[in-house]
Steps between C-alpha positions, in 0.01 A plus 500: 500500500826359632863538404595267218734220601779636281468852642493366855818300440668805349402716800630239742838520328488879531422469871811286547717742303379788715578306820137514609339222708333220304162586653513839329322330210189510721519880512537505124196280450278658763578868445722574198320285244150640568644853482663421166169364374316817605757715316447297182124554535555874550718540192335667202631534146816694584774458759386488861728689742468377858670683785620324815577679827659338800746612762860384505513130582129445433561261210375709207797403280435131567130550431552671164770253396272201555200676348705559188595134476139388549370746244757389244503124553139430597304775324731563205508873569807698398576657838773742602602573858656838580586681820513866591857412607586459130460874454718656769686813401869446441737554790627818335145638475431417865825662605383815325164483679679447830708809434220723373197386702586283803782257593256214570412481131826317435320192636286335234139409566280795590296686237733740324778243458345329196500591132124528453520577128712189441245289689206645307672456164599142584143403588373666182763315297411166658143549386604547138835331435557237234781311328538794262481754783646333812518682831743487790423472870752692712666349803678623808818352645459527876849363557648821359196718578462611139295430190605185319685534173265515204648176365354323805144629452234241423377487140133453414389419145129442553232726647405395851157359582560585865752731664557431870641817653615469861629765735500579869355849442265422210179704545616629839268779619620860481512648850362831620719779635374425851613138466847609391576728794607253768786251449406133515837361607858576597614547141248772431556660839880517471562524124185672368413735785355763266302247298662589167565138398157362588321794335703453183414128491134582558495750213668247271241242600236723341691474171517121533120489529444738209736327258584146613256344743207603282616252234396207719145368471514299821680516836592201716609581857698265724394605850754425774365465856692805627794721413710319761484191278683695229812508718468130583434376146746732330756379754431142394581602143836633617570173683419305186728726298774446757466122467499513122793740470715324754635829631372820660658755269178614334259399776361763737541484875187529718573868562554569129184311413292702747625830361441374145139400572434834671533662157176323403309495829285807437367383164469136609287595800287719275448210259398268783245755615344588165557233233290220658197715416623596150661188353304275266644193672642483853705198606518503880814352657518337841780526754651185349529675160228277351202637308192471719229663289421662167266796483366623166371855488244429226345211693487717812299760313785753505 
């Protein structure tokens, strides 16, 4: 099966709007479309929740965005794309955590800085909503570092056939006490010397597995070549943001970016070590950021 001509034309327009190179359509056809087809084949009678994990800068948001468009326009599947970023705690809630638990919890991202109940309830609602009982999808305004006003939340009036749920820490493995002892970078060494912050995040990760991650029936993992590529690729995102914004007011410097990424280094490294053996689908990325291979756990006998 190939992309229909109308869907291909629509995706080419989307590629232009996203300022992606024209040849990106080849990635869509070679890798994204077959993945979309396999998700359609996997879907049963109810909503299929698919989780996507990938480090910062890996391209998971682009992947899920194009999968959604393919699933809607080619396969006629009502598909909703959500991110774990949609469910950050409010700034006031994180300030309270920073005061009561550890100052590093003011920075959004690590387990413990999301509203898990809101995420769970939203996914449940998306599986059952209708015109008579619409549901809302929360959003987060990163420009002001706070949850978006409810009036800006997305409205859904039809139950979803597929829910694409992406997040950098989705299904991240819980670490042992021995793994938590030593710091992995300067941030942990200088600002979490006693390990309070990383232990709190690890304990919260258990809750994420018990309540949230278990809702997904399939896991797709974008595997970067190494953690060092996270700095390089996330830096490219900042450069793109700088070009688009036309000023540097809300763009991080290299030093700020490094400290920011260090918040996520421990869990990202853990994901790179463990998830290739656990994910249902692994998309391996080369040094040039292009997908080089797809590994399916079922076909490998896993």
